[in-house]
N, C-alpha and C positions, 0 to 999 in steps of 0.2 A: 503493499499499501505506498502512499504516498508521504505520510506525514507519520511519527512516533517519538515516543519519549518527551522528554523536556522540552516543546516547541512552544516558541511565540511568536510575534511581528517580526522579531530580528530575524529568524530564519524562514520564515514567508516572505519577508524582502526580498532575500539574498535570492529565491527562485521563482517570484514572479516573472511571466512576461514582460514584452513591450504593452504599451498604452494600448496599441491597435492589435496585439495580439489575445491580449486580455479580452480585448472588446470582441473579436471576432470568437474567444473560447465563451464568453457568457451569452453570445447568441445564440450558438448552437446547441448549449447546454439548455438554454429555453427550449428551442424549436422541440429538442428529441423529448423534453418534459411534455410540451403542448401534446405530443405524439400519443406519448405514454398514459398521460394523465388527462381525458378533454376534460376532467370539471378543474378551473380553472384555480377555485380554492383550496383545490390540495393539491396543487403544485410544488414541486421542491425548489426549483427553480423556474424564475421569470425574467425576462426583460421589456421595455419599454422606450422604444425607440423615440417615441415622442413625448417623452416625460416632462419635458418644458422648452424652451422656445431656446435650441442648440445644445440641449442635454439631453444625455440617453441616461436610463436609469436599467445595472442589473440587480437582479437583489435574490437570494437564498432564506427560505424559513424551512425550518423541518418540523413544523406543528406542536414542537415540546418548548417553544420560548427562546430557542436559539435562531439567529438569523444574521445575514449582511444585505449591505446598501453598497452598489459602487455607482457612481456620479462620473458620467463621461461630460467633459465640456470644453469648452476653447481652452481653459487652463491648463487642461490633463484630464486626470482620474483622481477619485478620492474614494478610501475604500472604509465604509465602518462595519465592525463587528460587533457581535453580542451573544456571549455566552451567559445563558441565565444561570450556570452553577460555577460561573467563575468568582474566585474570592476577590476578584478585582469589580466585580459588579459595584455599580453608583449605590443598589440599593443595601448593600453593604458599609456604605462610605457616606453614611449621612447624605446622601442623594446625589452627591457630588463623583463626576469622574475619578477614577484611579488617577493619582499624581503621573504626569507626565504624558498619558496616552491622548489626549487631544492639545497640552498647551502650545507646542509647539506647532501647530496647524497653521500653514501660511495664511493669510491673509485671503488670495485667492480662493480657497477652499473652507473660509471659517465658515459662509452661509449654510455649507453642507452637512457639518456636524451641528451646526445651531438650526438646521431645519425643522420646523414643526414637524413633521413627517418621521422624524428621526429620536423625536423625543415622546416623554409619555404625557399624559393629561397634567400632571406637575409640572411641566416643563424641566425634567429632568432628563440629561441626554443619556441616550441608551446606547452604553457603547463600553465594551474593555478591551476593543483593541481599533486603531487606526492605523492606516497609512496612504500617503500620498505620494504623486509624482508629477511634476510639471514637463510640459509639451517639450523644453530642452533639457530637461534632465536626462542624465545616462542610470539612472538607479532609482528602488522604492525605498522614499521614508518615512522613519517612524519616531516617534517621541523618546526620551532618554529618561528610561523607566528602570525603577528600581521594584524589582518583582516580587511577590511573597515568596517567603521559603517556603522549600520542600514541595511546591505547587508542580506537580507534571506537566499538567495543560494550564496554566496560568491565566492566560487571557483568551481561551479557546483556541486559540491560534491552529492547532493541529484538527480540530471538528470541524471548525467553519471553513476553513480554506483548501482542503486536501486537494478537490477536484479542480483547485485553479496551479495547485502547484504538480501535481502529477495528472500531465493533460495528456493521458494514453487511452484511446477508446477503450482497451481493455479495462482502465480503473473506472470509466462509467458504467460498463457492463456489470462489473463487480458491484457498483453502487445501485444501480436499475434493479437487477434482478433480486437483490437483498430488501431493498426500500419495497418494491411493487410486487417483489414475489410470482414474478413470473418468466419466463425466458426471456431474453432479448437478444437477438441477431447481431453477432458481433461484425460482421460485414455491412448490415445495416447502419451499426453507429461509426464505422470507418467511413462510410459515403458521406453521413453530416459531419463527422470531423470535418472535411475537407471541406466544407460548405460545399456541395455542391448540391444543384436544383434537386428539390425533391421530383419525385415521381408516384404515380400511384402503387405502382408495385412496393416501392420501396415503403412507404405509409403503411400497406396492408403487411410487411413483413414484420416491422414494428410494432402495429397492433390492426390485426383485423376489423374491430370495429370504429375505424377512424378511417376518413376518407379525404384526398388530397382535396377537392372541393371544400368539404368540409373546415379544413384547416386555413383557409384565406385570411379571415381577419388575424389568426394568431402568426401567421407568417408576417405579414403589415406590421403587426404591433411590435413584433421579433426585432424586424428589419434584415429577415432573414431573403438569400438570394431566392428570388421570384422563379416560378417555373417556367420552363421553354413555353411560348403559346402553342398550341397545336393549329395548325391548319383549318380552317373552316370549309 
């Protein structure tokens, strides 16, 4: 698997791809989930290519309180992760983010960590991990953090970002077969990982109960490459 042991944003930052490659990865993960999980409310990975003017947002929610959001903008990309069992949760720290997690976020990305969508009803920033990268940066950045002693996965970095650092079709197949409890065709997954346009046959391989026509709205929302138009 992609991550194990004592893993934090420090490790994740070294293993994340470029902004463009991360955007593509988020797009294909959301597309695969749209095929495997027609019920939008139950999806693990999502992406909205039209989230706001000039901004796209990718997200993950495992249904148990763990989540991330990635905002792609003209400034670059900013990642906010939240592990509800993390010892660094703001809910165990008087409602304040763990020291260092968002203190050094540069001005262009500040709105994203303070965005109402990423705070609770009391204005608490729902965050245990944060990374960012400007368009001209050559690497991902994170705050200077004094992590809790003896915590194996202190900020949730291991579980939250596993498929963002292990970017193999095999990793997605393992995840999906475990999460959805159905067989998942590896060659079909590889097709989507290559961002090739979908075909009716490919969609049926992944989920016989879903049609390509029925995915039109999801394809548009995710921003996935459109299928070739068939001659009329």
